[in-house]
Every structure is written in C-alpha cells, then in structure tokens.
N, C-alpha and C positions, 0 to 999 in steps of 0.2 A: 378492380385494383384495391388496395387497402392503402391507404397515406399514411406516412409514418414523420413523426416527429421524432430526431433522437438529438440527446441532449447527452455529452461524457466531455472528458478531458485530459488523461495522464494516458499514457500509453494502454495501459490497459482496456482502454475504451477502444484505441482506433480501427484494432484486427475487429470490432465485434461490427462497427458500423461497416467495414469492406464488406462482413457475410450478407449484412441487411442487402447492401447495393448489387452483390452477386447473386444473392438470389430472387432480384427484379422486385424489390419494393419499391413503391412511390416514394421516395423521400423528400418531402417540402423543403425542409430546414436541418441544417443541422446545429445545435444552440451549444457554445462552449465558453472556457470562462474567457477577458481579453490576456491578452498580450501581457508577458510578464519580464521584468528585467530578469535577465540569468547570466549566474556567474562575476567574476570577478571588477568586469569589464562595464558589465548591466548590461547586456547587449538583450532590447527589445526581441523577444521568443514567441513566437507561437506557440499554444498548445500542441499536443501531437494530433487531437482529433482535429483540428483545423488542417493542420498540412495534410492527414488523410482525405479532407473535404476538399481541398485544396485540389490534389490530385483525382479527385473523381467529379470535380465539376461541382458541386454539388451548392447549393445557398446558408452561406455563414451568417448564424448572429451570436453577437458576442453583449449579452447584459454584464455592467460591472454588478449588478444587484437586478434580480429579476423582478421581486415583485413590488409592484405599483409602479412598475419602464414602461418607456413607448414597447421596446423589445419585446414583454409580455404584449401587449395590445396585438403585436405585429405574429405573434406565434396564434395568439386566438382567431386572428384574420384568416390563417390557411385554413382552418377548421379541419385538422387531421383524427384520423378514425381511432389512432393510436399514436400516443408517447413514450417513446421506451427510452429510459433512461440507466447510463454505468457510469458510474464514478463524477455524474456530473462535477458537485460541489456546494451544490445548494438545495436546498427545502424549494419541493415548488409549492406557489400560495393554492387555495382550493380551491381559484375561480378557473384556476389552469388543470387542478385534478379529475374537477367536475366534468368538462368542457367533451375530451373525445365518447367518442363512442366508445368504444371496445376498454377507456381507463388510459388510464398511466402506471404501467410497472417495469421495475426496476431487477437489475445484473449485478446481483451485489453476493461481495468475493467473503460469503460466510454461510455455516449452517446455521442459519436462523432458529430459533432467538439467540443465538449465543453471535456473543461480537457485532452487534447494531454499532455504527458511526463510520468515521472515518476516516481509521486506521485497522481495520479487521485482520488483512494480514500481516502486519508488524507483530498485532498484538500473539494473537496465535502463534507466532514462533517466540514470541517475548515469553509465552506461560508455558512454553512446552509442549503444547498441544501436539497429538495423535495426529489427527488426521483436520482436513477444511474442507472447505468445496465451496460451491455459488449455489444461491437462493432466487432462482426466478419469483418475485412479486405484486402483489396489486399496492401503491403508494397510497399510503394515506399520509394524513396532518400530520402525524409525531411520525418521529424519526423512525426509518425502518420497522416499521409495526404490522403493516396492511397482511393480507392473508397472504397464505405463500401459496406458489400454483407449480410449481418444481422443483428440487434439488440432486444435487449428486456431488458427493463424496470423495474427498481422493487423499491419500496418506501423506502425512509432513515427513519428509524423508530427514537425516541423520544429517544430513549436513545443505538441507535446503535454506535456502536463504531468499529474504525478500524480495530483491529483483526476480530471483530466477521465480519464485511461486507468483509473483504475479503473471508473467508469463505463461504456467503451465494455469495458473486460472482464466486466462484470458480465453485460451483454446476451451478449455471446460465452457466456459461462460457463452463461447461463439456457437458451440454444440449443443448444449442444452437450450438455449433461444434457438436456435433453429427447428428444433425435434418440438419445442411447445407452441411456438409463435401460430400454429394452422387450430390446434384444439382453442385457443385463447380467439384469435377471431373468428372460431365459429360457435363458438360459445361449450364446447365439451369439456374445457377442462377442470381439472378439480380446483379445490378450494377449502384450504386451511387455515384456520386462527391459530395465530401461535402462542403457546403457552406461557405467560406473561411471569407465572414463577418462575423459569427456566432464562428467563431474558440478563443477558450481560453485555457491556459495551468497550467499544470499542474505539475510545473519543482519537481526535489528533494526537500525536504524538507532541510532550511538552520538553522544553529544553531540559529539566529535572530527571525525566526517563531517558534521556541521552548520556546522563553519566554514571560510568562504574563506578559503584558501591563494592571497595574489594573484603567488605564481610562476610560480602553474598561469596557460597559453591562456586569452585569454576564450572559446572554446569550451569547453574543460571545465570554466570557470567556468559557463558559461551550462548545462550538462548537469547541473550540482550544483543550483543552484538554481532551474529547471524539475523537477527527481526531487524537492525537497524541498518544493513550494508543490502544494496550503497547508499542509502539514505536515509536517516540525516547524517549518520554516524555515530557510533559510541567514542566516548572520549573520557580521560582521566584528565592528573594534573601532572606537570613535573617542571622540576623545576621554575614552578610561577607560571610554565605558561601551558594552555590547551593542549591533551598529546591525544588526536585521536587514533582510535584502534580498527582499522578495515577490515582486522580478518585476526581468528584467531583458534587456539581450539585448546579441550581440557589436557590441562600437562600433565608426565607419570613424576612430578617431584613431589614428594612429601615433605611436611615442612610442620613445626612447633612457631615459627615467627610471626612478627605482626602484620596480618594483609595490607598486601603493596606492598612488600617490600623483594625485592629481585633477590631470585634464589639460586637461577639458574641461566648464565650464557653458554647459548652454542653459536654455531657458526650463521643458519639461517633464521635463529629466535633465542628469543627468551622469556625465563618463565615467573610470574610475578604472583606471591602468594596471593592465595582468596582466605575464604570462611573454612573452618571445617578441613585444615589441615591440606589443602586443595590447590593447586596451582592454574594460572589461566597462561597459557604460551603465546603470544604474540607473534604474528608471523608477516603484518601488515600494516603498518605505523605513519603518522604521519604529524613530525615532532611541528613544537609552534613555529609560523614563518615556516614552513618549510614544504615541497611537496610532496604528495604520495610517496612513499616508500616502499620496500620489501625489509623486512627485521635482518635480513643480510646488507644490504646498500648501508642501512641504518648504524650497524653496527661495526661497519665499514668504514663511516666517513661521520657526522653529527653526531652519533651514540659513541662513538669509539669507546669512550671514557666513561662509558656505564659501567657501573662495577656490581657485585656483589653485594647487597646491602643499602644499596639505594631505594629511595622512596617513593611510589607511586601513591596519588592521595585524589 
C-alpha cells in the first residue's frame, strides 16, 4: 500500500483529500496551515482541509513555517512513498522534495506553464481567459516549475466566478489525480518539461488589484468583479468610503461622460460610466460600514438619495 502525506489548506483541497481516503491510500498525515482568525469577531477557525481530516480521523500537522521546523522532521520521519499537495500555501524545502520514493506532486489549478503562483483561478478570470484547467506536476524548488504529468482543460463560462470555478476545478483535480496516480506509482507516467517561454504568473491578489479603475471598459471591469467574487471582492470609493461591488454586469447604456459617473438608476440596479462609452451595472453591493445587500435594497435604503451624476472614484 502506497503511503502518502497530503498537504493542502482551502476548500479546493478538501475533496481531493476525501478522494484519496475513499480510494484506500495509506494517508500517514495531513499537513495544513494553522487555524486563523476569521470575520469581524476574529474567531479562530480551522482551514477546510483540517476540518475534512478531523472528519476522516486522520493525523494533522499544522506548521506555521515548514522549512527548518520540528514539523518537517516529523513529516520526514513518517517516510512517505509520495507527497501530494493541493493549494498548501508554502513552498516545500528541498529536504522534503527529495525524500519520497515517488516524489512530490502538486495539483495546480491552471494549465501550466500559464499562471504559476497562488491565485491562478482569480487571475484567469480577471484576464478574460476562455479556458483554464488542472495540472498534475512534479514539484521543484522553483515555484510551480516542475515537469507536467497530466492536464485537463475546461471552459471558463461567461458567468463563471472565482468561487464557482474553484468548485469546478476541485472536481476536475479529483478526477485527474485519481486517474493519474496509478501511473505515477508504477512508473509509467509521462513527464513533460515546461516551456519557460510561455510562463505567466498569478501572484496572490494585491489590494491594488481589488480597486476598480473606472477608465477601464465594462468588459474588463466585469471580469475583475467576477474574478474577485466572493473573495476578496472588488471595491471603489463613494462619499469618501470604500464601496464593495460583489456582483455586476455589463450595462446597456452608452455615455459620453466621465468614468465613474452614475448614468442610470433602475429598480434593481444602477449603471456607472466606464471606459470607451460603456457602463457597468451594479447588482450586489456593500456601502462603507454596512452589510452586503442587493442594489435594490441599497436604492430603497442607504442609497435612496443616489442621483444620476453622482461620482464613484
């Protein structure tokens, strides 16, 4: 029986862990990030992979930093045949990469060599890509640069958003890993070196990437909004406060006014001028200091005084 150490943290990773357990692999331990404070009340919350591991009755290791840690020595002492990672959130030290007989492999949510890094799903949507997928790859010391073992592509639909695409790609990752693992274990898998000329990166989303630039056209802004939904959420400023835009659509109005100007107010949405004469229709919003609400709720309450000509910045 092949012994495995599984390393992962978010919702994307939990179904993959469950698949490995259901397939009967000998999971020696689950390595995940430490519990973190969540929400306004800063409640200490376990990552989704820890919650799944607890349900499955698996040993859990939570290093703050893996390199040089006691937890690393604990993992090495388990002498796994294979290490599998899926959105773990830390780079593995060479000592661990070299240890397992079958190596260390990663389930990465992009079609490598495109979108190496920590936010490949967000970035693919933000960039308006028409497809994405999952890559099973050998891990190397350089970020997401190892040889490709297998890949599977799926389309990015017009209404896809980051949260939904995470769920889709998690399912794809489960299926692809399940199909690929036997060839890795018996040594018959393919191995393709990544073309460095085609490499692009998707670093973790910065605060600047969350801010709406109204000079961009509506299609670009729509991709930004859905690429940041439901986290970390796009925002603009209005009346000197941050104003989150949870959901929007490409508007129907045309205009010749300054970007950021309110140009239409309807019952369930309002349209704001964007670049190239286009507009973005806002449907799901969160004014500064308020809870998330539909645009209709906003226009009946906090935003009842919103007027055509008001300016978002």
